[in-house]
C-alpha positions, 0 to 999 in steps of 0.5 A: 500500500503506497502512502501519500505525504500526509499519511507518511507524516502521520505514521512517522509521528505515531511511531515516534511517539510509541518509540518514546513511550517504550523506552523505560527511562523516558517519562519517569512516573508514567506507569506501564498501563499508562504507557500502553494506553498512550501508545494505543491512543496515539496510534488510534488518533493518528489513524483517525487523522491520516488514514481513510480507514473506517473510524469504527474499525480503528476504535474497535482495534484500539479497544481490543488492544487495550483489553488484550494487554490487560489495561482494561478488562473484557467486562469493561470493553463489552459493558460499554455497549450495554450502557444506558446511553447506547440504548437511549440512542437506539430507541431514539432512532426508532422514534425518529423512523416513526416520525419520518414515516409520517408527514409531520415534518412537511406539515411543520415546514409548511406551517412555519415557512408559510408565515414568512413575508421577507427573506429574513423572516424565511431564514429565521423561521426555517432556523426555528423549525430546524432547532425543533427537529433536534428533539425528534431526530438523533444525530445530525446526519439523520436530521439532514436527511429529514430536512433535505426534501424540505430544502428541495421544495423551497429551492424549486419554489425559489428557482428564479432567485439563485442566491437565496437557494445557495443561502438556504443550502448553507443555512440548513447544515449550519443550523443542524450542526450548531443546534444539535447541542440543544438535547442530549440525543442531538449527537453521539458526542454528547453521550460520550461526554456524559459517559466520560464525566460519569466514569471519571468524576461521578457527575451525571448530566441528565436529559433535563439538565442538558436541555436547560444548559444546551437549548439556550446556547442552541437557539442563540448560536443557530440564529446568530449563524442564520444571520451570518449566513444571510449577510455573507451569502446574499446582497442587500437587494436580495434581502429587500425583495419579499418572498411568498411561499404558500403551503400549496407551493410546498405540497407540489414537491411533497408526496405526503399532505402538508395541509388538511386534517391529520391522519390517525397515524400522524396524530398518534405519532405526534402524541407519542413524541410529545409524551416522550419529550415531556417525560424526558424533561420531567425526569426529576419528578418521576425518576424514570431513566431517559433510556427506559422512557425512550424504550417505552416510546420505541415499543409503542412506535413500532407496535402493530396496533399503534405504531407507524413503522415496523420494528425491522424497518426502524432498526435498519435506520439505527447507525450500528457503526456509530454505536460500536464506535461510541462503545469502543471510545468509551472504553478508551476513555476509561483506560485513559482515566484509570491508567493515570495517562490522562492525569499525566498528560495534563500534569504539565499545564501551569497550575495558576492558569486563570479559569477564563483563560483555561476555558478559552483555550479549551474552546479554541482548540475544540473549535479548530479540531474539526480541521484534523479530526472529522468525526464529531464523536472522535473529537469528543473521545479524544478531548473530553477525557483530557479536558476533564482531567486538566479541569480538575487539576486547574480547579475548573469545574469539569462539567463546565469544561466538558460542556464547553469543549463538546459545544465548541466541537459542534462547529465543523463548517470549514470544508465540505468533508468536515461533517456529513450534513455539510457534505450532503447539501454540497452535492445536490444534482440539479440544484444550486448549492454552495462552493468550498469558497462559500464555506471558507468565507462563512467559516472565517466569520462564524468560527470566532463568533461561535467560539466567543458565544460558547465561552460567554455561556460557560462564563456567564450563563451556565453559572446562573443555571447551576454549573459554576466555572470553578470546581464546587 
């Protein structure tokens, strides 16, 4: 197999790090398990960055290596697949399949977008609708697939206004990615963060607490991004010309009815989804685990009498590769914490660093990480264990630091390959869409704005909501 320059450089870096770790005289104070963990971690990270090998395959290989070498037990490796967060995501995908089978998404789009009378109203109403989808569909790629038909309908209605179509093509993936932080099930990276926090510090973030902390940030960052997309993609004349999109316009491009009386299946699905979300949000009152609530919802959604989708069809939509990736990287996080490797890595940081400077550093690195690590889950797997360990050493609340890192890592808009939703909307045959240059122009403005907003929330908003900057 021939290697290009980038792959050769990454391989050299990985092998050099492993060679340094193998020499016993190097790094005094670093135990055997910690050396093995760091070597496996370095090889996996370099493989994620520099090779086309599937991310899940690399993570499984790393988990296997840590188990065979005795750093973690086989019970730890296999137990992560039975974690409640994994079950939560499986059941959430079954619920999402039930929603997608109905015409609820088209009805919601027609209801919201039909009220727009100006370009700015269209942009912010579309943004509001996309934020709401974070409660119904887990994973950003699933939301992008659900929203694509709505975008295509809008693109055909606005076919004579190319700049607006390109602007909407940028708006959809941008808002989908940034609004994922609204809910715990918004991205697999969130579940990895919660798992790492629980394993290393004993702090548990439930669905309600994540919603309380994440939803305001999601709304603020999504509408900030919408305004940025609007201003960087259109001209003043484009924004001044009014728009008029009716439900009939959308109906012409939709196979399911977007107006009129709801079908029994739509009513049952909407009631079920509202009930599940309400139970998730009221967990402190009834103490029923979100995973159990999701399982109840999934069983009802796929039931022969009340459901809207068959269980086999729903399970086909579950991204099993992502779940295996999450389980394997959770095991890697346990190894980093239990072997002492994470603590050793961050021990060299200055102990007198100001909390705001520490959080700013975490946010900046996490925001830029998508340039080298394309997988959002992989970024959290790499950074969150280190961020948590460093936060403990610096006297910063690890919950605040982990949340800031995870939220900042949600920015991945620089290149078409930076995230699956960006890739999906970059290649739509027969429809005008954005170019790599459009993405770079947007990223140059939006990256610092998003990072500053996350830092602002970590320093001023989250402390008011019960997550102080300093370690309690």
